[in-house]
C-alpha positions in Angstrom: 124.7 103.3 140.2 121.5 105.6 139.1 123.2 106.9 135.7 124.2 103.4 135.0 120.6 102.8 135.3 119.5 105.7 132.3 122.4 104.4 130.3 120.9 100.9 130.9 117.2 102.1 130.2 118.3 104.9 127.0 120.3 101.4 125.2 117.4 99.2 125.8 114.8 101.6 124.5 116.9 102.8 121.5 116.7 98.2 120.7 112.7 98.4 121.5 112.6 101.2 119.1 114.7 100.1 116.2 112.5 96.8 116.5 109.8 98.0 116.3 110.2 100.5 114.1 111.7 97.0 111.8 108.7 95.5 112.2 106.4 97.7 111.3 108.3 97.9 108.0 108.3 94.0 107.0 104.6 94.5 108.2 103.9 96.9 105.8 106.1 94.9 103.0 104.5 91.9 103.8 101.0 93.7 103.2 101.1 92.0 99.5 101.0 96.0 98.3 103.0 96.0 95.2 105.7 99.0 95.1 105.6 102.1 92.8 106.0 101.9 89.6 109.8 102.1 89.0 111.1 105.8 87.9 112.9 105.5 84.6 114.3 108.1 82.6 112.0 110.8 81.4 112.0 109.6 77.8 110.4 106.8 79.2 106.5 107.2 79.2 104.5 105.5 81.3 101.4 104.2 79.4 99.8 101.7 82.0 100.6 100.6 85.6 98.6 98.1 87.5 99.0 96.0 90.5 98.3 92.3 90.2 95.5 91.1 92.2 97.2 89.0 95.5 94.7 85.6 94.3 96.7 86.1 90.3 100.1 86.6 92.4 99.5 83.3 94.1 98.9 81.7 90.9 101.7 83.0 89.6 103.8 82.0 92.7 102.9 78.3 92.0 103.6 78.6 88.4 106.9 79.7 88.9 107.9 77.8 92.0 108.0 80.7 94.4 106.3 82.6 97.1 105.2 85.6 95.3 104.0 89.0 97.9 103.0 90.9 95.0 103.9 92.0 91.7 103.1 95.1 89.0 103.3 95.9 85.5 104.1 98.8 83.9 104.0 99.6 81.0 106.8 102.2 79.1 106.6 104.0 76.1 110.1 104.7 75.1 110.5 106.4 72.1 107.6 104.7 69.8 108.8 101.0 71.5 106.7 99.3 74.2 108.3 98.0 77.1 106.8 96.3 80.0 108.6 96.0 83.1 107.3 93.7 85.8 108.2 94.5 89.3 108.4 90.7 91.2 108.6 91.4 95.2 109.2 88.0 97.0 109.4 87.5 101.3 113.1 86.0 101.5 116.3 85.4 99.0 115.2 81.8 98.9 112.4 82.3 96.8 114.5 85.6 95.0 116.7 82.6 93.9 114.0 80.1 93.0 112.8 82.8 91.0 115.5 83.5 89.5 116.3 80.1 88.1 112.8 80.1 87.0 113.0 82.7 85.1 116.0 82.2 83.7 115.1 79.3 82.0 112.3 80.9 80.2 113.9 84.2 79.8 117.6 86.0 78.7 119.7 87.2 81.8 119.3 90.9 79.9 115.5 90.4 80.6 115.9 89.9 84.5 117.1 91.9 87.5 117.4 91.2 91.1 118.0 93.5 93.6 117.6 92.1 96.6 114.1 90.5 98.0 112.9 92.3 94.1 113.1 90.9 90.6 112.2 93.0 87.5 111.7 91.1 84.2 112.0 93.3 81.3 108.7 92.2 78.1 109.5 93.9 74.9 109.5 92.5 70.9 112.8 91.8 69.8 112.9 95.4 68.1 112.7 96.9 71.5 115.9 94.7 72.8 118.3 98.1 73.5 115.8 99.9 75.2 115.8 97.2 77.7 119.4 97.1 78.1 119.2 100.8 79.3 116.2 100.6 81.5 118.1 97.4 82.7 121.2 99.5 83.3 119.2 102.5 84.1 117.4 100.3 87.6 120.9 98.3 88.2 122.4 101.8 88.7 120.1 102.8 91.5 
């Protein structure tokens, strides 16, 4: 009886610990803080990195028809070509689908990548299309 109680208490404690950890992680993810700039290959040199203020994030979400938690804009120099990666974090899969549908209506599929609740949008001139393709493949493989 005593041993059975310890096993049940241990199991309950582990469940409580897991729930607490998941709540803590979700609170951090929803705090509006953008994730760090994407880790790109060594020849991709970050030349600017900007976390979009929350008021602008809300405005962007309204224009794009989806709730957005955070946005980070990082501009890279890649062998003399500039490529911007917008890292857009949404709260759930429904908003990820809405955001991707809107972005697909205005951008090329090759300029977009969705990984869970994070959408990567690549922005660059026509001469940077091969670099954008390289960056998309890199992020997709991570």
